[in-house]
N, C-alpha and C positions, 0 to 999 in steps of 0.2 A: 466777477459773477460766474464764469466758465470754471475759475479753480475752486470756488465753493461748491458748485455742482459736482464738480468731479470728487471732492472729499466726501461729499454727502452719498455720493454713489459707493465710495469705498467704504464708508462705515456701515452702510446697509447690507453690502456684500459680506463683510466681516460678521456682523450680526447674524445674518442669515447661515453663515457658514458654522458659526458657534452654535447655533441652534439645531442644525442637522447633526453636528458631532455630539453635543451633550445631551440630545433628546433621548430618553431611554426607549428600547424597545418596549414591544407590548409585554405586559407582566404575564401573560398567560401562555397557554401550550399552543405550538404551531407543529404540526406533523404532516410530512406528505408521504406517500405509498404508491408502489405501482406493483407490476407483475402479479396481477390478480388471478385468483383461482376461484371456479364455481365448484360448490361442493354438491354433490349428487343432485337430486330432483324430487319431484313428487313422490312420497312414499319412504324415501330415506334422504334427508338433507344434511347426513354426517358422514355417511361412505367411509367408515374407519380403514376399510381395505385400500382405499384410494381408487378403486376400480371407476367410481362414478365421479371422480375429480378431473376437470379440465381447464386448461389455460384460458382465460380472455385476453383481449387488449383494452388498456384503460388504466386508470389512476384515481387516487384519493386525496383529497386535503381535508384536515382537520385543525379546528381552532377551537379554543375554550378559555374563557376567562374565569377563574375561579372566585374571584370577587364579586362579580355580577352574576356567576352560576350561570352563564349562556354560551352558547357555542353553535357552530356550523360544522357539518360533515356533508362533503360534496363529492360525489364518486361519477366518473364518466366512464363507461364501459362500451366495447362493441364486440358482438358476437362474432366468431372466425368459423372456417371450416372444420378447425379442431375442436372447437367447443360446442359446434352444433346449436339448437335452439335451446332456450331455458325453460325447462318444465317447472313452472311455479306452481301449479296446481293441477287438479285434473282436469285434462281438455285445455289447460292455459299454457300455451307455449309461446314464447317472445324470442324475437331475434330482430337485429338491426342495432342501432345506438340507443343505449340506454342510460338515462340520468337517474341517479338517486339524489335528492334533495333533501337533506336532513336538518334538523333543528333542535338543540338542548334547551330547555327552558328551565327556569328556577324549580319547577316541581319534578324534575327528572332526578333519578336516582345516580349518584357518582360515588366511586370509591377509587382512593388511590393507594399505590404500593401494597396490594393486598391479595392474598390467594383467593382464586374463584373456583368454582364448578366442583368436580369430583365429590368429596364428602364435607366441603366447607358450608354448605348450606347457603352460599351465595350463588344464585341462578342454580341449574339444575345438574346431575351428574351425567348428562349427555356427553359432556366433553370431560377430560381428565382434570384434576387439579393442576392448575396452572397459575403462577405469579403474574398479576396484571399490575403493570405501572400505572394505568388508568383505565377505568371501565365504567360503563353506565349506560343509559337508557336515552331515547330520543324520540322523534315522530318524523316520519319520512313520506315523502312523496316520489313515484316513480313514473317517469316519462320514457315513451319509446318514439323514436324519430321526431322528437319535439312536442310530441301529445301526452298529455296528462293519461295514465291507465289506472294507477292505485293511488290514492290518497289517504293521508293520515294513518299510515301504516307504523306498527309498534317497532322499533328497533332496539337492538341489543348489541352493544360494541365494546371491543376491549383492546388496548395496545397492551400486548403481552409477550411473554417468552415463547418461543415458536413451538407449535405441538405437531406440525405436518413436516413429515419427511420429503425430499426431493420427489418421491412418486405419489405423493399426496395422501399417503396413509399416515394414520395416528398408531404408532406401535414402539415396542422396546424389547430389544433381545429377541425378535421375531414374533412377539406376542401382540396382535391387534388389540386395540382398545374395546372394551365393551361397558356400559355402565353396570352390568351385572359382577364385574370383577370386586373383589374384597378391597385389593389394593388399588387405588385409583391414581397413585404418585408415579413419578420417574419418567413420565413422557414426554415432558418439555425440554428443550433445549436452551439454557441460560445464555448462550452465546449469540443466539439469533432472536430477532424479535418479528412478530406479524401482527397485523391489524386485521382482528376478526370481526365480521358484520354480519349480524343476522335479523332482516327485516321480515315481517309477517303481518298477515291480516289479524284483525281482533277475532274474527269468526272461527269456530273450531271446527276441526275435520279429523276424527279419529283414525281415519286411513294414512294419515300423514304423519311424518316424523321430523320436527315437532309437530303436533296435532292442531294444525291451522289450515285453513282452505288454501291460503297462499303463503308460500315460504321462499325466500331466497336467502342462500348463504354464500358469502363470498369471504376469501382470505386473500389478503394483500401482503406477497411474501417478501417484498424488499420495502423497508421503513426506515425513514430518517426523521428524527426529532430536530426539527430546525430550530426550536425554541422551547423553554420550559421554564417555569417559576424558580426563582432562586429558593434554595431550602431554608 
């Protein structure tokens, strides 16, 4: 009897091991990122010269399943003495532990292996033309110190070639980017990646850039693609 139980335990163990070895990983995208920067603040959330760019403490995780066309973006941030408070809107300053909880639904727009911004017609010219490995939209909630502050914010995100220099600026050969430039190409670094995330309220404010009452622009400068779908 003991011998049979032992044999059964061995068989179960072997089957469990085979399951773990042979089970495929998630067929979707898994991305992690850290070393975040907050880009500008109310009035100018692009800060092409880098003067309004400050480092934060935090990280981001991204998962997306192409077949289900659903995903999750989670960012955890902490303001620091160097970052100061985050000026998301007129009179809207935040500090402390900030959580962005985002969801990608089947109705959201997703593109892969595509140039965006600049003169592409995909998103606006507020940023230079850049090659995106994956980009899209989502819906985000923002919490500060565990308490909901903003819900159902519009999010635009992209896993893309890096646009920002080490000083936070967007420039080439000493020329800072401007949406007014005729040539909006050549600003991206194909050897580095960034995860760019802009979340904003639906309500408009023409005194802000982009023109929404609440805007938070983040760039995560250290990016790792942990898993991606097979070609």
